[in-house]
C-alpha positions as CSV (number, residue, x, y, z in Angstrom):
1,M,4.6,8.2,-5.1
2,R,5.9,8.1,-8.6
3,I,5.3,11.1,-10.9
4,T,5.8,13.0,-14.2
5,I,5.7,16.4,-14.1
6,D,6.6,19.0,-16.4
7,A,8.3,22.3,-15.9
8,E,4.8,24.7,-15.7
9,S,3.7,22.7,-13.1
10,I,7.2,22.9,-10.6
11,L,7.7,26.9,-11.5
12,T,3.4,27.0,-9.6
13,A,4.2,23.6,-7.0
14,F,7.5,26.7,-5.5
15,S,5.8,29.5,-6.1
16,G,4.2,29.4,-2.5
17,T,0.7,30.1,-3.5
18,N,-0.2,26.1,-3.0
19,H,1.9,24.8,0.0
20,D,0.2,21.2,-0.5
21,F,1.2,20.8,-4.0
22,E,4.7,21.6,-2.7
23,D,5.0,18.9,0.1
24,C,3.3,17.1,-1.4
25,I,5.6,16.2,-4.2
26,R,8.9,17.3,-2.5
27,S,9.3,13.1,-1.7
28,A,8.1,12.6,-4.8
29,I,10.5,10.2,-6.8
30,L,10.3,12.3,-10.5
31,A,10.0,10.2,-14.1
32,V,12.6,12.2,-16.9
33,T,14.0,12.2,-20.7
34,P,16.8,13.5,-22.6
35,L,13.8,16.0,-23.4
36,I,12.4,16.7,-20.3
37,I,15.7,17.7,-19.2
38,D,16.0,20.1,-21.7
39,D,12.9,22.1,-20.5
40,Y,13.7,22.1,-16.6
41,D,16.7,23.6,-18.0
42,N,14.7,26.5,-19.8
43,K,12.7,26.9,-17.6
44,V,13.0,25.6,-14.1
45,F,16.7,26.7,-13.9
46,P,16.5,30.4,-14.6
47,D,13.1,30.9,-12.4
48,G,14.5,33.4,-10.1
49,S,13.5,31.8,-6.3
50,G,15.0,29.2,-7.1
51,L,13.5,27.1,-4.9
52,G,12.1,25.1,-7.9
53,K,15.4,25.0,-9.0
54,D,16.6,23.6,-5.8
55,W,14.5,20.9,-5.6
56,L,15.6,19.7,-9.0
57,N,19.4,19.2,-7.5
58,R,18.6,17.7,-4.6
59,V,16.6,14.8,-7.0
60,Y,19.2,15.0,-9.3
61,G,21.9,13.8,-6.8
62,N,20.1,11.2,-5.6
63,P,19.6,8.0,-8.2
64,Q,17.2,7.0,-5.9
65,K,14.5,9.8,-6.2
66,L,15.2,10.0,-10.3
67,R,14.1,7.9,-13.0
68,I,15.5,8.6,-16.2
69,V,13.6,6.6,-19.1
70,T,15.4,6.2,-22.5
71,S,15.2,7.1,-26.2
72,Q,15.4,3.4,-26.2
73,E,12.4,2.4,-23.7
74,L,10.4,5.6,-25.3
75,E,10.9,4.3,-29.0
76,K,9.8,0.7,-28.2
77,Y,6.4,2.1,-27.1
78,D,6.2,4.2,-30.6
79,F,7.2,7.7,-28.5
80,S,8.8,10.4,-29.9
81,S,12.0,11.0,-28.1
82,A,13.7,12.9,-30.4
83,T,11.0,16.5,-30.9
84,C,8.0,15.9,-28.9
85,L,7.7,17.4,-25.2
86,D,4.1,16.1,-24.7
87,S,5.7,12.0,-26.0
88,N,8.0,12.5,-23.4
89,Y,6.6,13.4,-20.8
90,I,3.3,10.7,-22.0
91,G,5.8,7.8,-21.8
92,A,8.1,8.7,-18.7
93,A,4.9,8.5,-16.6
94,Y,4.0,5.4,-19.3
95,H,7.9,4.0,-18.0
96,H,7.1,5.0,-14.2
97,G,3.5,4.4,-12.9
98,H,0.9,5.9,-15.1
99,H,0.8,9.0,-13.9
100,A,1.4,12.5,-15.2
101,I,1.2,16.4,-13.6
102,R,0.9,18.6,-16.5
103,G,0.1,21.7,-16.2
104,H,-0.7,23.2,-19.4
105,G,-1.3,19.6,-21.2
106,T,-1.9,20.2,-25.0
107,A,-4.8,18.6,-26.7
108,T,-2.0,15.8,-28.2
109,F,-1.3,15.5,-24.4
110,I,-4.4,15.1,-23.1
111,A,-5.5,12.4,-26.2
112,G,-1.7,11.0,-25.9
113,A,-2.4,9.5,-22.6
114,K,-5.9,8.8,-22.9
115,K,-4.7,6.4,-25.2
116,Y,-2.0,5.0,-23.3
117,G,-4.1,4.8,-19.5
118,I,-1.7,7.6,-18.5
119,R,-3.6,9.4,-15.1
120,S,-3.3,12.6,-15.1
121,L,-2.5,14.6,-11.7
122,S,-3.8,18.1,-10.6
123,S,-0.8,20.6,-9.9
124,F,-3.3,22.5,-8.1
125,A,-5.1,19.6,-6.0
126,S,-5.0,21.2,-2.1
127,D,-6.5,18.0,-1.2
128,I,-3.7,15.5,-0.9
129,S,-5.3,12.8,1.6
130,G,-6.1,10.3,-1.5
131,S,-2.4,10.6,-3.0
132,I,-0.8,8.0,-4.4
133,G,1.8,6.7,-1.1
134,I,-0.6,7.9,1.0
135,K,-3.3,5.3,2.0
136,I,-0.8,2.1,2.2
137,I,1.7,3.0,4.3
138,E,4.8,-0.2,3.4
139,S,4.6,-3.2,1.5
140,H,6.5,-6.1,1.9
141,L,6.7,-8.9,-1.6
142,L,7.8,-12.5,0.1
143,N,8.4,-15.3,-2.6
144,S,10.5,-18.5,-2.9
145,G,13.4,-16.5,-2.8
146,T,12.8,-14.3,0.4
147,S,13.3,-15.2,4.0
148,K,12.1,-12.7,6.2
149,K,10.9,-13.2,9.0
150,H,7.8,-12.7,11.6
151,N,9.8,-8.5,12.9
152,I,8.8,-7.0,9.8
153,I,5.0,-6.2,10.8
154,R,6.2,-7.1,14.6
155,D,6.0,-3.6,15.7
156,F,2.4,-3.2,14.5
157,F,1.1,-4.8,16.9
158,H,2.6,-3.4,19.7
159,Q,0.2,-2.4,22.4
160,E,-2.6,-2.4,20.6
161,K,-5.9,-2.8,22.1
162,E,-8.2,-4.8,19.8
163,V,-7.0,-7.6,16.7
164,V,-9.5,-8.9,14.6
165,V,-7.7,-11.7,12.0
166,Y,-9.4,-13.0,9.2
167,D,-8.1,-16.5,7.2
168,R,-9.8,-19.0,6.4
169,Y,-7.0,-21.3,6.3
170,M,-5.5,-21.7,10.1
171,K,-2.1,-24.0,9.5
172,E,0.8,-24.0,12.1
173,S,2.5,-21.1,10.7
174,S,0.0,-19.5,10.4
175,L,-0.5,-20.0,14.5
176,C,3.1,-19.4,14.5
177,L,3.4,-15.7,12.9
178,L,0.1,-14.6,15.6
179,E,1.7,-15.6,18.8
180,T,5.2,-14.0,17.8
181,V,3.4,-11.3,17.2
182,L,0.5,-10.8,19.1
183,R,2.8,-11.4,22.0
184,Q,3.2,-7.1,21.5
185,V,-0.6,-6.3,21.9
186,S,-1.7,-4.5,25.1
187,A,-1.8,-7.9,28.0
188,S,-5.8,-6.8,28.2
189,A,-6.4,-6.6,24.3
190,T,-9.5,-7.8,22.6
191,I,-8.8,-10.7,20.0
192,T,-11.0,-11.9,17.7
193,I,-9.4,-14.7,15.2
194,I,-12.6,-15.5,11.9
195,S,-11.6,-18.9,10.7
196,E,-12.8,-22.0,9.9
197,F,-10.8,-24.0,11.5
198,E,-11.4,-27.8,11.5
199,A,-13.0,-27.7,8.3
200,Y,-9.5,-26.6,6.6
201,S,-7.0,-27.8,8.8
202,V,-6.0,-29.9,12.0
203,Y,-6.6,-27.1,14.6
204,S,-9.8,-26.4,16.6
205,S,-11.2,-22.4,17.3
206,A,-10.6,-24.1,21.1
207,D,-7.0,-24.7,19.4
208,V,-6.1,-21.9,18.2
209,C,-7.7,-19.9,21.7
210,A,-6.1,-22.1,23.3
211,R,-2.3,-20.8,21.2
212,I,-3.3,-18.0,22.0
213,K,-3.8,-17.3,25.7
214,K,-1.1,-18.6,26.8
215,I,0.8,-16.4,25.4
216,R,-1.8,-13.3,26.3
217,P,-3.5,-15.3,29.1
218,L,-5.6,-11.8,30.4
219,A,-7.0,-11.4,26.6
220,T,-10.3,-11.7,25.1
221,V,-10.1,-14.3,23.0
222,N,-12.7,-15.1,20.5
223,C,-11.9,-17.7,17.6
224,V,-15.4,-17.7,14.9
225,Y,-16.5,-19.1,12.0
226,P,-16.9,-16.5,8.7
227,N,-20.6,-17.0,7.7
228,F,-21.0,-17.6,4.3
229,I,-24.4,-17.2,3.6
230,E,-23.6,-13.4,4.9
231,Q,-19.9,-13.0,3.4
232,S,-19.1,-13.3,-0.2
233,D,-16.0,-12.5,0.1
234,K,-14.5,-15.9,1.3
235,H,-11.0,-15.2,-0.3
236,D,-9.5,-12.0,1.7
237,R,-6.5,-12.3,4.6
238,H,-6.3,-9.4,6.8
239,I,-5.9,-7.9,10.1
240,H,-6.7,-5.2,11.9
241,L,-5.9,-3.3,14.4
242,G,-8.1,-1.3,15.7
243,S,-9.2,1.6,13.8
244,R,-5.1,2.3,13.0
245,L,-3.9,0.2,10.1
246,Q,-5.1,-3.0,8.3
247,M,-2.5,-5.9,6.7
248,S,-3.8,-7.7,3.8
249,F,-1.9,-10.0,2.8
250,S,-2.1,-11.6,-1.0
251,S,-2.1,-15.7,0.2
252,G,-2.4,-17.3,3.5
253,L,-1.0,-16.1,6.9
254,D,1.2,-18.8,6.6
255,C,3.7,-16.9,3.9
256,F,6.8,-16.8,6.2
257,G,7.2,-20.4,7.0
258,L,8.3,-21.7,10.4
259,A,12.2,-21.2,11.7
260,P,14.6,-22.0,11.3
261,D,14.3,-22.3,7.5
262,W,12.2,-18.9,7.0
263,K,10.7,-21.0,3.8
264,N,8.8,-18.0,2.4
265,S,6.0,-18.1,-0.6
266,E,4.7,-15.6,-2.9
267,C,3.0,-13.4,-0.8
268,D,1.8,-9.4,-1.1
269,I,1.8,-7.9,2.6
270,H,0.2,-4.3,2.4
271,V,0.1,-1.7,6.0
272,Y,-2.6,0.4,5.2
273,Y,-3.8,3.7,7.0
274,L,-6.3,3.9,8.8
275,D,-8.5,6.4,10.8
276,S,-11.5,6.6,13.2
277,N,-13.2,8.3,9.3
278,S,-11.9,5.0,7.7
279,P,-14.8,3.6,6.3
280,L,-16.8,0.4,8.5
281,R,-16.7,-3.1,7.4
282,R,-18.6,-5.9,8.4
283,Y,-17.5,-10.3,8.8
284,A,-20.2,-12.3,9.3
285,V,-20.0,-14.7,11.8
286,K,-20.9,-17.4,13.7
287,K,-19.9,-19.4,16.9
288,S,-19.6,-22.9,15.7
289,L,-20.5,-24.4,12.3
290,S,-23.9,-25.3,12.9
291,D,-24.9,-22.7,14.0
292,E,-27.7,-21.6,11.6
293,K,-28.0,-17.6,12.3
294,G,-24.8,-15.3,13.6
295,F,-23.6,-11.9,14.0
296,Y,-21.3,-9.7,13.2
297,V,-18.4,-8.6,14.0
298,M,-17.2,-4.5,12.7
299,V,-14.0,-4.0,11.8
300,H,-12.4,0.3,10.4
301,S,-11.4,-0.7,7.3
302,K,-9.4,1.0,3.7
303,I,-12.7,-0.5,2.0
């Protein structure tokens, strides 16, 4: 996660009284300014235990874990860079994802954080399950300038026994993606594909089922249609892998394009961690476009 954290909270984190908090920030990417560094020098580095000092030294030694916000960047957004420590902490967070840990926030900090939309995290939180970076375990950004291939998400499918795919528009590049990744699932997996098939593509539900059965002949493959009488979220694109993972696509599953050129299209792919306690979501579906009545496909979901 990306955070800005004050010196007092670093001392709290490494005091040995809150191991969850300590573990949470150890992997953080830290934003600082020259004045914040001075604050650390005055408060953290003289600390007798040295644990916070050791952590900061490792962060300082790794450019990938440190974001230095310059005075020019602060002043561009009307932060006082030279003298006001609260303004520096708010400004650093503003340039670094809007999350700040300020254990001893003053009235000035509270007012400034509200003005700039800074989200203040409690340095004493013991439940880290909802912390930034915990739910999304991997992201991939595709656009016309990238040529990423199916293998960037393929490993998540290995030995999966329950797969649910939702995408209204099934194109050749969408099918090729599914043929690649579904080769990795359990031979006897249950695979459900929810799409409008021939309504918006040249492929019928029977065509798609046949293509998937060809690569996984022992699998149970169900190709069904979304029932928009009971389902309003028409433009979602998701792949659910049991109660383990959910992949969400900002555009269609055709985003990779086709081999050998792999002309990607604009798409953000996020892989979300799930477990058996994750919320249940139901997709309203029907077996054919003409059916008046349908049924539900239940999945574990990020929301």
